[in-house]
C-alpha positions in Angstrom: -22.6 118.9 184.4 -23.3 115.2 184.7 -26.8 115.8 183.3 -25.2 117.5 180.3 -23.1 114.5 179.4 -26.0 112.2 179.9 -28.1 114.2 177.5 -25.3 114.2 175.0 -25.1 110.4 175.0 -28.9 110.2 174.6 -28.9 112.5 171.6 -26.0 110.8 170.1 -27.7 107.4 170.6 -30.9 108.8 168.8 -28.8 110.0 165.8 -26.9 106.7 165.6 -30.2 104.7 165.8 -31.7 106.8 163.0 -28.5 106.4 160.9 -28.7 102.6 161.4 -32.3 102.5 160.4 -31.6 104.5 157.2 -28.6 102.3 156.3 -30.7 99.2 156.9 -33.4 100.6 154.7 -31.0 101.4 152.0 -29.5 97.9 152.2 -33.0 96.4 152.0 -34.0 98.5 149.0 -30.8 98.0 147.0 -29.9 94.4 147.9 -32.9 92.5 149.1 -36.0 94.1 147.7 -35.7 94.3 143.8 -39.0 96.1 143.2 -37.3 99.5 143.1 -34.6 98.3 140.7 -37.5 97.0 138.5 -39.3 100.4 138.7 -36.0 102.1 137.8 -35.3 99.9 134.8 -38.8 100.4 133.5 -38.1 104.1 133.4 -35.1 103.5 131.0 -36.1 100.3 129.3 -38.6 99.8 126.5 -39.7 96.4 125.1 -40.1 95.9 121.4 -42.1 92.8 120.7 -41.3 90.6 117.6 -44.3 88.4 116.8 -43.8 84.8 116.0 -45.3 83.2 112.9 -48.2 80.7 113.8 -47.5 77.1 113.0 -48.9 75.7 109.7 -51.7 73.0 109.6 -51.4 70.2 107.1 -53.7 67.3 106.1 -52.7 63.7 106.8 -50.8 63.6 103.4 -48.8 66.7 104.0 -50.9 69.2 101.9 -51.1 72.6 103.5 -54.5 73.6 104.9 -53.4 76.8 106.7 -50.4 79.0 106.2 -49.2 82.5 107.0 -49.0 85.7 105.0 -47.1 88.7 106.4 -48.8 92.0 107.0 -47.9 95.2 108.9 -49.3 97.3 111.6 -48.4 101.0 111.8 -47.5 101.8 115.4 -47.2 105.2 117.1 -45.5 106.6 120.2 -47.3 109.9 120.6 -44.5 111.6 122.7 -42.1 111.0 119.8 -44.3 112.5 117.1 -43.2 115.8 115.7 -45.1 118.2 113.4 -45.8 116.6 110.0 -48.0 116.8 107.0 -51.2 114.9 108.2 -52.9 115.2 104.8 -50.1 113.4 103.1 -49.9 110.8 105.9 -53.6 110.1 105.6 -53.3 109.8 101.9 -50.6 107.2 102.3 -52.6 105.1 104.8 -55.9 105.6 102.8 -57.8 107.2 105.7 -59.5 110.7 106.2 -58.8 113.4 108.8 -61.7 112.1 111.0 -60.3 108.6 111.1 -56.8 110.1 111.9 -58.2 112.1 114.9 -60.0 109.1 116.3 -56.8 106.9 116.1 -54.7 109.7 117.6 -57.0 110.3 120.5 -57.1 106.6 121.2 -53.3 106.3 121.2 -52.9 109.3 123.5 -55.4 107.8 125.9 -53.6 104.5 125.9 -50.2 106.0 126.7 -48.2 109.0 125.4 -45.0 107.0 126.0 -45.8 103.4 124.9 -46.4 102.1 121.4 -49.9 101.3 120.3 -51.5 100.3 117.0 -52.4 103.2 114.8 -53.4 101.3 111.6 -53.9 97.6 111.3 -53.3 94.9 108.6 -51.5 96.7 105.8 -50.6 94.3 103.1 -47.1 93.7 102.1 -47.7 95.4 98.7 -49.1 98.5 100.3 -46.4 98.6 102.9 -43.7 98.5 100.2 -44.6 102.0 99.0 -45.3 103.3 102.5 -42.0 102.1 103.9 -40.0 104.5 101.8 -41.6 107.5 103.4 -42.3 106.3 106.9 -39.0 107.9 108.2 -40.7 111.3 107.3 -43.0 110.8 110.2 -41.1 110.5 113.5 -43.0 108.5 116.2 -44.5 106.2 113.6 -43.0 102.8 112.8 -44.0 99.4 111.4 -44.5 96.1 113.3 -44.7 92.9 111.1 -47.4 90.4 111.9 -48.9 87.3 110.3 -52.4 86.5 109.0 -53.7 83.1 108.2 -54.5 82.1 104.6 -56.5 79.0 103.5 -55.3 77.8 100.1 -58.2 75.3 99.5 -60.9 77.2 101.5 -62.1 74.0 103.1 -62.7 72.5 106.6 -63.7 75.9 108.1 -65.4 74.5 111.2 -62.4 72.2 111.9 -59.7 74.8 111.4 -61.6 77.6 113.2 -60.2 81.2 113.0 -58.0 83.6 114.9 -59.0 87.0 116.2 -57.6 90.0 118.2 -57.3 89.4 121.9 -59.9 90.8 124.2 -59.2 92.3 127.6 -60.4 89.1 129.1 -57.8 87.1 127.0 -55.1 89.4 128.2 -56.0 89.1 131.8 -56.2 85.3 131.6 -52.8 85.1 130.0 -51.1 86.7 132.9 -49.5 89.3 130.8 -48.4 87.0 127.8 -50.8 88.7 125.4 -50.8 92.4 124.6 -53.2 94.8 122.8 -53.2 93.9 119.1 -52.1 90.3 119.5 -54.0 87.5 117.8 -55.3 84.3 119.4 -57.3 81.2 118.3 -61.0 81.8 118.8 -62.6 78.6 117.5 -61.7 75.2 116.2 -58.2 73.7 116.2 -56.8 77.3 116.3 -58.2 77.6 119.7 -57.6 74.1 121.2 -54.0 74.0 120.0 -53.3 77.7 120.7 -50.3 77.1 123.0 -48.7 75.0 120.3 -49.5 77.1 117.3 -48.7 80.5 118.6 -44.9 79.9 119.0 -42.8 82.2 121.3 -42.5 85.9 120.6 -39.1 87.7 120.6 -38.4 90.7 122.8 -35.8 93.4 122.0 -35.0 95.7 125.0 -33.9 99.4 124.4 -32.8 102.1 126.7 -34.5 105.4 126.6 -34.0 108.6 128.5 -36.6 110.7 130.4 -37.8 112.1 127.1 -38.2 108.7 125.6 -35.3 109.1 123.3 -33.4 105.9 122.4 -30.0 105.4 124.0 -29.0 102.0 122.6 -29.4 98.4 123.8 -30.4 97.6 127.3 -27.7 95.5 129.1 -26.0 95.1 125.7 -28.8 92.9 124.5 -28.3 90.3 127.3 -32.1 90.0 127.9 -33.1 90.0 124.2 -34.8 86.9 122.8 -35.5 85.7 119.2 -39.0 84.9 118.0 -39.6 81.2 117.6 -42.3 80.1 115.0 -45.2 77.9 116.2 -45.1 74.1 115.8 -46.5 72.5 112.8 -49.7 70.4 113.2 -50.4 67.4 110.9 -54.2 66.9 111.0 -55.9 63.5 110.4 -58.1 64.9 107.6 -57.8 63.7 104.1 -58.3 66.8 102.0 -59.6 64.8 99.0 -62.5 63.3 100.7 -63.1 66.5 102.8 -63.5 68.5 99.6 -65.7 65.9 98.1 -67.9 65.8 101.3 -68.3 69.6 101.2 -69.4 69.5 97.6 -71.8 66.7 98.2 -73.3 68.6 101.1 -73.7 71.9 99.1 -77.2 73.4 99.6 -77.9 70.9 102.4 -78.0 71.0 106.2 -76.2 68.3 108.0 -72.9 66.7 108.6 -70.3 64.0 107.6 -67.9 62.3 110.1 -65.6 59.7 108.9 -63.0 57.9 111.2 -60.2 55.4 110.7 -61.3 52.6 113.1 -57.7 51.3 113.7 -56.5 54.8 115.0 -59.4 57.0 115.8 -58.2 59.6 113.3 -60.9 61.6 111.8 -60.7 61.5 108.0 -63.6 63.7 107.1 -65.3 66.4 109.2 -68.1 68.2 107.2 -70.5 70.7 108.8 -73.0 72.1 106.3 -73.6 74.8 105.5 -70.0 75.8 105.8 -68.2 79.0 104.8 -65.0 80.1 103.3 -62.5 80.6 106.1 -60.8 83.3 104.2 -63.8 85.5 104.8 -62.7 85.9 108.4 -59.3 87.3 107.5 -58.4 90.9 106.7 -60.2 94.2 107.1 -63.7 93.0 106.1 -63.7 90.1 108.7 -66.1 91.9 111.0 -68.7 92.6 108.3 -68.4 89.0 107.0 -68.8 87.6 110.5 -72.0 89.7 111.0 -73.5 88.2 107.9 -72.5 84.6 108.9 -74.0 85.1 112.4 -77.3 86.3 110.8 -77.4 83.4 108.4 -80.6 81.4 109.4 -78.8 78.1 108.7 -76.1 78.8 111.3 -72.8 78.1 109.6 -71.0 78.7 112.9 -72.9 75.8 114.4 -70.5 72.8 114.4 -73.0 70.0 113.5 -70.6 67.0 113.8 -70.2 67.6 117.5 -73.0 70.0 118.5 -76.1 68.7 116.6 -78.0 66.0 118.4 -80.3 63.4 116.8 -82.0 60.2 117.8 -79.4 57.5 116.6 -82.3 55.3 115.4 -81.3 52.1 113.7 -77.6 52.7 114.3 -78.4 52.1 118.0 -80.5 48.9 117.6 -77.7 46.4 117.9 -76.5 47.8 121.2 -79.1 46.2 123.5 -78.8 43.0 121.5 -75.0 43.0 122.0 -75.4 43.6 125.8 -78.0 40.8 125.9 -75.6 38.4 124.1 -72.8 39.3 126.5 -75.0 38.6 129.5 -76.4 35.3 128.1 -80.0 36.6 127.8 -80.2 35.8 124.1 -78.1 34.0 121.4 -77.7 34.8 117.8 -80.3 32.2 117.0 -83.0 33.7 119.3 -86.0 34.2 117.0 -89.0 36.5 117.1 -92.1 36.4 114.9 -92.9 40.0 113.6 -96.6 40.5 112.6 -95.9 44.2 111.8 -96.2 45.4 115.4 -95.0 44.8 118.9 -97.2 44.4 121.9 -96.1 45.6 125.3 -98.9 45.5 128.0 -101.9 47.3 126.5 -99.8 49.2 124.0 -99.0 48.3 120.4 -95.9 49.6 118.6 -95.7 49.6 114.8 -92.8 48.0 113.1 -91.4 50.3 110.4 -94.7 51.6 109.1 -96.4 48.4 109.9 -94.3 46.1 107.8 -94.5 42.4 108.8 -91.1 40.7 108.8 -92.2 37.3 109.9 -89.7 35.0 111.7 -86.4 36.8 112.3 -83.2 36.1 114.1 -80.6 38.7 115.3 -78.9 39.0 111.8 -82.2 39.2 109.8 -83.6 41.7 112.4 -80.6 44.0 111.7 -81.0 43.6 108.0 -84.8 44.2 108.0 -84.5 46.8 110.8 -87.2 45.0 112.8 -88.4 47.2 115.7 -90.2 44.4 117.4 -87.1 42.2 117.7 -85.1 44.8 119.5 -88.0 45.8 121.7 -88.3 42.2 122.7 -84.6 42.1 123.5 -84.8 45.3 125.5 -87.7 44.0 127.6 -85.8 40.7 128.3 -83.0 42.7 129.7 -85.0 45.1 131.9 -87.5 42.4 133.1 -85.0 39.6 133.8 -85.5 40.1 137.6 -89.1 41.1 137.4 -90.8 44.5 136.6 -90.1 45.9 140.1 -86.4 45.6 139.5 -86.6 47.4 136.1 -85.1 50.7 137.5 -82.1 49.0 139.0 -81.4 46.9 135.8 -81.9 50.0 133.7 -79.1 51.8 135.5 -76.8 48.8 134.7 -78.0 48.9 131.0 -77.3 52.6 130.9 -73.8 52.1 132.2 -73.1 49.5 129.5 -74.4 51.7 126.8 -72.2 54.6 128.1 -69.1 52.5 127.5 -69.8 52.9 123.8 -69.3 56.7 124.1 -73.0 57.7 124.2 -74.2 60.2 126.7 -70.8 61.6 127.4 -68.0 63.6 125.5 -65.5 61.6 123.6 -62.8 64.2 124.5 -62.4 65.4 120.9 -59.5 67.9 120.5 -61.9 70.6 119.6 -63.9 73.0 121.7 -67.7 72.9 122.0 -68.4 69.1 121.9 -71.9 68.1 123.1 -72.6 65.1 125.3 -75.7 64.0 123.5 -78.3 62.5 125.9 -78.5 59.2 127.6 -81.4 59.4 130.1 -80.9 58.5 133.8 -83.4 56.7 136.1 -83.8 60.0 138.0 -85.1 61.6 134.8 -87.9 59.0 134.6 -88.5 59.3 138.3 -89.1 63.0 137.8 -91.4 62.4 134.8 -93.4 59.4 136.1 -92.6 59.4 139.8 -90.4 56.8 141.4 -91.7 53.3 140.8 -94.2 54.6 138.2 -92.4 53.4 135.1 -91.5 50.0 133.6 -89.6 48.7 130.6 -92.7 49.2 128.4 -92.8 52.9 129.4 -89.3 53.5 127.9 -89.5 51.0 125.1 -88.6 53.6 122.5 -85.1 53.5 123.7 -84.7 50.0 122.3 -84.8 51.4 118.7 -82.7 54.5 119.4 -85.6 56.9 119.9 -87.2 58.6 123.0 -84.9 60.8 125.0 -81.8 59.1 123.5 -79.7 61.6 121.4 -76.3 61.3 119.9 -74.0 63.5 117.8 -72.8 62.5 114.4 -69.4 62.0 115.9 -70.8 59.5 118.4 -72.6 57.7 115.7 -69.4 57.3 113.7 -67.5 56.2 116.7 -70.2 53.5 117.4 -69.4 52.2 113.9 -65.7 52.1 114.7 -66.5 49.9 117.9 -68.5 47.5 115.7 -65.9 47.4 113.0 -63.2 46.7 115.7 -65.3 44.0 117.4 -65.5 45.7 120.8 -63.2 48.7 121.2 -62.5 52.2 119.9 -59.8 54.8 120.0 -60.4 58.3 121.2 -61.5 60.2 118.0 -59.1 63.0 117.2 -58.4 65.7 114.5 -54.7 66.2 115.0 -52.6 63.2 113.9 -49.3 64.5 115.2 -47.5 67.7 116.5 -44.3 69.2 115.3 -41.5 68.0 112.9 -41.0 65.0 115.3 -44.6 64.0 114.7 -45.4 63.6 118.3 -48.6 61.5 118.9 -50.5 62.0 122.2 -50.4 58.9 124.3 -54.2 58.9 125.0 -54.8 58.5 121.3 -53.0 55.0 121.3 -55.1 53.5 124.0 -58.0 51.1 123.3 -61.3 51.7 125.1 -63.1 48.3 125.4 -66.9 48.3 125.7 -67.2 45.0 127.5 -68.6 42.9 124.7 -66.7 39.8 123.5 -65.6 39.8 119.8 -67.6 36.9 118.5 -70.9 38.5 119.4 -70.4 41.2 116.8 -70.4 38.8 113.9 -74.2 38.3 113.6 -74.7 42.1 113.8 -72.1 42.7 111.0 -73.8 40.0 108.9 -77.1 41.9 109.1 -75.3 45.3 108.3 -73.7 43.7 105.3 -77.1 42.5 104.1 -78.5 46.1 104.5 -76.1 47.2 101.7 -76.0 44.0 99.6 -79.7 43.5 99.3 -81.5 45.7 101.8 -82.6 49.4 102.1 -79.1 50.7 101.0 -78.6 48.4 98.0 -78.6 51.3 95.6 -75.4 52.5 97.4 -73.5 49.2 96.9 -69.9 49.9 95.9 -68.4 47.7 93.2 -65.5 45.5 94.6 -66.0 46.7 98.3 -68.0 45.1 101.0 -69.6 47.9 103.0 -71.6 47.2 106.1 -74.2 49.8 107.0 -77.5 50.8 108.5 -80.0 53.4 107.2 -82.2 55.5 109.5 -85.0 58.0 109.1 -85.5 60.6 111.9 -88.9 62.2 111.9 -89.1 66.0 112.2 -92.2 67.9 113.2 -91.0 71.0 111.2 -90.8 69.4 107.8 -89.5 66.3 106.0 -87.6 63.6 108.0 -83.8 63.6 108.4 -81.9 61.1 106.3 -79.2 59.1 108.3 -76.8 56.5 107.3 -73.9 54.8 109.2 -71.4 52.3 107.8 -67.8 50.9 107.8 -65.8 49.3 105.1 -64.3 47.0 104.0 -65.8 44.3 106.1 -62.5 42.6 106.7 -59.8 44.9 108.1 -62.0 48.1 108.0 -60.3 51.3 107.1 -63.1 53.8 107.4 -66.3 54.2 109.5 -68.8 56.9 108.6 -71.9 58.7 109.7 -73.9 61.0 107.4 -76.9 63.1 108.4 -78.8 65.2 105.8 -81.6 67.1 107.5 -85.1 67.4 106.0 -84.4 65.1 103.1 -86.4 61.9 103.7 -85.3 58.3 104.2 -81.7 57.4 104.9 -81.4 55.3 101.8 -82.3 58.2 99.4 -79.6 60.8 100.5 -77.4 59.9 103.4 -76.5 56.4 102.1 -75.3 57.4 98.6 -73.3 60.4 100.0 -71.6 58.0 102.4 -70.8 55.5 99.7 -69.2 58.1 97.5 -66.9 59.2 100.4 -66.0 55.6 101.2 -65.2 54.6 97.7 -63.1 57.8 97.1 -61.1 57.1 100.2 -60.5 53.4 99.6 -60.0 53.5 95.8 -59.0 57.1 95.0 -61.9 57.4 92.5 -65.7 56.8 92.2 -66.8 54.1 89.8 -70.1 53.8 87.7 -72.8 52.3 89.9 -75.3 49.7 88.8 -78.0 51.9 90.3 -77.0 54.8 88.1 -76.4 57.3 91.0 -73.7 59.9 90.4 -71.9 62.3 92.7 -72.9 65.2 90.4 -76.6 64.6 91.0 -76.1 65.0 94.8 -73.7 67.9 94.5 -76.3 69.9 92.4 -79.3 68.9 94.5 -80.8 71.6 96.8 -82.3 70.2 100.0 -82.2 73.3 102.2 -85.2 73.2 104.5 -87.8 75.8 104.7 -86.3 79.1 106.0 -89.2 79.7 108.3 -88.3 76.6 110.4 -84.8 78.1 111.1 -86.3 81.5 111.8 -88.7 80.3 114.5 -86.8 77.5 116.2 -84.3 78.4 118.9 -80.7 78.5 118.1 -77.7 77.2 120.1 -75.4 79.8 121.5 -72.9 81.1 119.0 -69.2 80.7 119.3 -67.5 83.3 121.6 -66.2 86.1 119.3 -63.3 88.5 119.6 -63.6 92.3 119.6 -64.4 92.5 115.9 -67.3 90.2 116.4 -69.2 92.0 119.2 -72.4 92.4 117.3 -75.5 94.1 118.5 -77.6 91.9 120.8 -80.6 92.1 118.4 -78.4 91.0 115.5 -77.3 87.9 117.3 -80.8 87.0 118.4 -82.6 88.0 115.2 -82.5 84.5 113.6 -82.9 81.3 115.6 -81.5 77.8 114.8 -82.2 74.3 116.0 -83.7 73.6 119.4 -84.8 70.4 121.1 -88.3 69.7 119.8 -90.8 67.7 121.7 -93.0 65.3 119.7 -95.6 62.8 120.8 -95.5 59.2 119.5 -97.4 56.2 120.8 -98.8 58.4 123.7 -95.2 58.7 125.0 -93.4 62.1 125.1 -90.2 61.7 123.1 -87.7 64.5 123.3 -85.2 65.0 120.5 -83.0 67.7 119.0 -84.2 67.0 115.5 -87.2 64.7 115.9 -87.8 61.0 116.3 -86.2 58.2 114.3 -88.3 55.7 112.5 -85.5 53.3 112.8 -85.4 52.4 109.2 
């Protein structure tokens, strides 16, 4: 009997324990762990996304560069579709039965219960007639979206374009983006995506097990309203941007103009360019394929990706460093017989021209290679030839302060560093201790392994114009209606050279335009200080380069122009730069004593030989969205610019586009 009562208590204890476990589990599921509540709500809740309009982009004077135009996607929830006249439906959408079947299969595969895109980008005009009959086709509904439109069709490489998100974009966004969303792919559209995209709205509906609507979820408590993206005010001046693109028609190269007192980029031309409206709408994939196959690479952003020897624009740097360190003075002279001798090597001075006795200012105005080679050797050999490597490292660090050899942190993806060679590079080429100042003398005149982007060249002119400092170059002036300016754009970057040392350099640059190689580009009533350059090219004619700033007192614009395969800097780059400068400062272009006119340069065709672009290697194209996934052979069919190796004075000089003569 006692054993019976004992077993009863044991059994009762077991049941009570199981009951307590079940109650504890229920408490955990319902009160503590919210996963099951989420799963349950997902069975009865459907999200309807309301897309936000992207923010507009304006020029510095408030003119619209990019705005939105509404369009509509036709969505489908397969489980809600009832029998209907597919022939009539296809007629309304402008598709055939095969296209209908493909879209329907895709929608079923995605989800029978969730909405997916059936037909994309229907214009507002087409949708107006379709909307009246859409109710005849249960399960199909419209979703409004926005496309970009470019009223003036300019600044394509600056603006960039948007494209449909890829699976990778969706994964990276942690669920923010969904299938069919649009995202910035290149340019400002990409770098300011988080600002431009706005905040989408969400409407939550209740549905039953058959996906039939049952009203608002939680009485709309969790619904949100779409918020349009922020407005961006760019630093571009649309007037000189349009002028620059016209001047660079049928030419390969770039123009970068910067306001020295702010770092704001006024003009940003990459040529050849393209109409950004080509990358909008249903034909965007076909248009993109043609642009990718263009041998002149319009997607290659030359202002920040092309690299050239800076040539004469670099010459004053070593002199400025030498002035700061007390190695020379503005009066330090050099007699130029038409060449410079270093050891047993002789370097020609600008095609053998003899400049006679020159000082710093006259060396700049006459572009005397010998003077700057002399200065370079004085710097590197001040502690003896054996210390040249150590001193070169210090020289390189000083040059780097001017923004060469590193990114300038432009608010734009894809910026190149250029190239500022290191001591290790020369150790690898010549072995450690096997090189001296005479070995790398070409650096003194902006040649050799030294490469700079047009942006870096223009920024160097800002530094000279400001007598020793620059602001970070940027393309967006302010953000939002409050015109927020990024703090980093208001900070000065000093290069370590005292202001007075810039005067003799500027005197020489003024003489270049007043009476030197660029005198045909002199602007009436404006003192422009500049420097011409000619970069040799082993695939054709030399590249024309010109850098400048104006006016001399209180400079308002600094500029760099590169026209590939077009000869000396004075012939093409200098006149183009002068037109841009005058248009910005005066609002118009006056008659020149030299007789040059903008129309002549607009109509001139300086496109290089196609075979050069077919057979040289091309930089990697921009990353494309799903509409731009072209065949591999299509992407690799034509090749663009590649670093070319040339031999000059028995010294291997590596350059993206050749070697500068320094003239």
